[in-house]
C-alpha positions as CSV (number, residue, x, y, z in Angstrom):
1,M,-17.6,-13.4,-7.8
2,P,-19.8,-13.8,-4.8
3,N,-16.7,-15.3,-2.8
4,L,-14.4,-12.0,-3.9
5,V,-17.4,-10.2,-2.3
6,L,-17.8,-12.3,1.1
7,L,-13.6,-11.9,1.1
8,A,-13.5,-7.8,0.6
9,Q,-16.2,-8.2,3.8
10,I,-14.0,-10.0,5.6
11,A,-10.8,-8.1,5.1
12,T,-12.2,-4.8,5.7
13,S,-14.5,-5.7,9.3
14,C,-12.0,-7.7,10.4
15,M,-9.1,-4.3,10.0
16,L,-11.9,-2.5,11.3
17,T,-12.3,-4.4,14.2
18,G,-8.4,-4.0,15.0
19,L,-8.5,-0.3,14.0
20,I,-11.7,-0.8,17.0
21,W,-10.1,-2.5,19.5
22,T,-6.9,0.0,19.0
23,I,-8.8,2.9,20.0
24,Q,-11.1,1.6,22.3
25,V,-8.0,0.5,24.7
26,V,-5.4,2.2,23.2
27,H,-6.1,6.1,21.8
28,Y,-9.5,7.3,23.4
29,P,-8.2,6.8,27.1
30,L,-5.5,8.8,26.4
31,F,-7.1,11.8,25.2
32,A,-7.4,12.8,29.2
33,S,-3.5,13.1,29.1
34,V,-3.1,15.4,26.5
35,G,-3.6,18.7,28.7
36,A,-6.0,21.2,28.2
37,D,-4.1,23.9,26.6
38,R,-2.9,20.9,23.5
39,F,-5.6,19.6,23.4
40,V,-8.1,21.5,20.5
41,A,-5.4,20.8,18.2
42,Y,-4.7,17.4,19.2
43,E,-8.2,17.0,18.9
44,A,-8.4,19.1,15.3
45,S,-5.3,16.5,14.4
46,H,-6.9,13.0,15.6
47,A,-10.2,13.8,13.8
48,R,-8.0,15.0,9.9
49,L,-5.5,11.9,10.6
50,I,-7.7,9.3,11.8
51,T,-10.2,9.5,8.9
52,F,-7.8,9.1,6.0
53,V,-7.6,5.4,7.6
54,V,-11.3,4.7,8.4
55,G,-13.1,6.5,5.6
56,P,-12.2,4.4,3.2
57,L,-12.4,1.1,5.0
58,M,-16.0,2.4,6.5
59,L,-16.9,2.7,2.5
60,A,-15.6,0.1,1.2
61,E,-17.0,-2.6,3.7
62,A,-20.3,-0.3,3.5
63,A,-20.4,-1.1,-0.6
64,T,-19.6,-4.9,0.1
65,A,-21.9,-5.3,2.7
66,I,-24.6,-4.1,0.3
67,A,-23.0,-6.5,-2.6
68,F,-22.8,-9.1,-0.1
69,L,-26.9,-9.0,0.5
70,V,-27.5,-9.2,-3.0
71,I,-24.6,-11.6,-4.3
72,R,-23.6,-14.6,-1.9
73,P,-21.9,-18.2,-2.1
74,P,-24.8,-20.6,-2.4
75,S,-23.6,-21.6,0.9
76,I,-24.0,-19.1,3.2
77,P,-27.0,-18.2,4.5
78,M,-29.2,-15.4,4.2
79,W,-29.2,-14.8,7.5
80,I,-25.4,-14.0,7.8
81,P,-25.4,-11.1,6.1
82,V,-28.5,-9.7,7.2
83,A,-27.4,-9.8,10.5
84,G,-23.4,-8.7,9.2
85,G,-25.9,-5.0,7.8
86,I,-27.6,-4.8,11.2
87,L,-23.8,-4.9,12.9
88,L,-22.9,-2.6,10.0
89,A,-25.6,-0.2,10.8
90,T,-25.3,0.2,14.9
91,V,-21.5,1.2,13.9
92,W,-22.9,3.7,11.3
93,L,-25.4,5.3,13.2
94,T,-23.6,5.2,16.4
95,T,-20.4,7.0,14.7
96,A,-23.0,9.5,13.4
97,F,-25.3,10.7,16.3
98,V,-23.3,9.4,19.9
99,S,-19.0,9.6,19.0
100,V,-19.2,12.4,15.9
101,P,-21.1,14.5,18.7
102,C,-18.8,13.9,21.2
103,H,-15.6,14.8,18.6
104,A,-17.7,18.0,17.9
105,R,-17.3,19.0,21.9
106,L,-14.4,17.8,21.9
107,A,-12.8,20.2,19.0
108,E,-13.6,23.1,21.4
109,G,-11.4,21.6,24.4
110,F,-11.6,19.1,26.9
111,D,-14.7,17.9,28.5
112,A,-14.5,14.8,30.9
113,D,-17.9,14.2,30.0
114,A,-18.2,14.6,26.2
115,H,-14.7,12.1,26.7
116,R,-16.3,9.8,29.3
117,R,-19.3,9.6,27.2
118,L,-17.1,8.7,24.0
119,V,-15.3,6.3,25.7
120,D,-18.0,4.4,27.2
121,T,-20.3,4.3,24.5
122,N,-17.4,3.3,21.9
123,W,-18.3,-0.3,23.5
124,I,-21.1,-0.2,21.3
125,R,-19.0,0.5,17.9
126,T,-16.3,-2.3,19.5
127,I,-19.0,-4.6,19.7
128,A,-20.8,-4.7,17.2
129,W,-17.8,-4.3,15.2
130,S,-16.1,-7.4,16.8
131,A,-19.6,-9.4,16.1
132,R,-19.6,-8.3,12.5
133,A,-16.1,-10.1,11.6
134,A,-17.0,-13.3,14.2
135,V,-20.0,-13.5,11.6
136,L,-18.1,-13.3,8.4
137,L,-15.4,-15.4,9.9
138,W,-17.7,-17.9,10.3
139,A,-19.2,-17.4,6.8
140,G,-16.1,-18.0,4.9
141,W,-15.6,-21.1,6.7
142,L,-18.7,-22.3,5.6
143,A,-17.4,-21.1,2.0
144,L,-14.3,-22.6,2.3
145,H,-16.3,-25.7,3.1
146,A,-19.1,-25.2,0.6
147,A,-15.6,-24.7,-1.6
148,N,-13.6,-28.0,-0.4
149,A,-16.9,-30.3,-0.7
150,D,-17.0,-29.6,-3.9
151,G,-13.1,-30.0,-5.1
């Protein structure tokens, strides 16, 4: 069971890391190209559709992060799930207190300052998810190495 929790952590974190890089480098910068006349509808569609992709993955990642703090392979030092949890809290707090308010402003119409803040501060989530994926991949390597040593 601990290895399954770890695998779920790695899978969700890596999927979200790929997604956040796409959003950071491609999607958010293109918001400025939509045009003021179509932006409100575009932002509403973005918010609705991205939730179908991000929502379940973030919830699964959070659930497995909590489980990983309690159930971890013996070869994984405790600092790994703690560091992963801190990085995940950084993602969630940045989402709630920075990204969501930026999107709320953008929902009223394109605002260059809100857009710039969204793009600039999204680097916090991009770096945190990337670091989280790296830490979890390291944990996966440790678990695999321990399993090979036992076998």
